[in-house]
C-alpha positions, 0 to 999 in steps of 0.5 A: 500500499503506497502512501496516499491510499494509507493515508486515505485509509487512516483519514477512513477510520479515523472519521468513522472511529469519530462517528462511534463505529467499533470496528473503525476504532480497531482497524485504525488502532491496528494500523498504528500498531503495525507503524514501527513501534513508538511510544506514541503509536503505542499510547494512540493504539490503546486509546483506540482500542479501548474506545473500540471496546466501549463500543462493543468490539470484543477483539478491541477489549482484548487487544487493549488489555494485552496492550496495557499489560505490556506497557505496564511491563515496559514502564519505569512505573511500578504501580500496576491497574490490575483493575483496569485490566479486569475491565477490558477483560470483563467487557471482552469475556461478556462479549464472548471472546473466549481469549478475553475469559482466559486472561480474565481468569488468569488475572485472578489467579495471580493474586494481583487483583484486591478481589483474587477470587479461585471460583471467579477464575474457574467461572471465567476458564470454564466459559472460556472453554465453552467458548472454544479456548482449548488452553482453557480447558486444559486450565479447566481440567487442573482446576477440576483435578487440584480443587482449585475453586470448584469440587475435586472431580477426576473425571472432569478433570480428565474430560477437560484434558481430552477436549485441551489435548485433542486439540492439540493444546501442549498444555494437557499433555501430562492426561 
């Protein structure tokens, strides 16, 4: 794509995003993140993905959360805003993004949230697995096996490990 085409695309996506079209915000954010990595384009992408999330784009919620995590890891600021991540992943999960549900479950597992909760982690692993995330199915198998957020149930553990393994997810190779 030449510069003229790229400028036109950016202009159209920007105008559409300003008119609250979630997919346009996602596309524009993706274009900025695809550029040579610099702090300004990275922050702009986070902002646009966040707006897309607020407008109903599940993918935007996921990407906004992931980029915020990367930004926190790369920044000198030691204060993490996990509550903001939780809200982004929760919204993405509510929009049926399996990856957002898995990331939300993992946030609850890390104990970084003030409201860390094994039962909520279990709930979101189960939702992510139902939505097709085979890694989450492996995590769910582990939760059943080790009674994390649920009753110990080895039969269910094997079923979820099998689902994960059947779909070539290396997590569950131990099953």
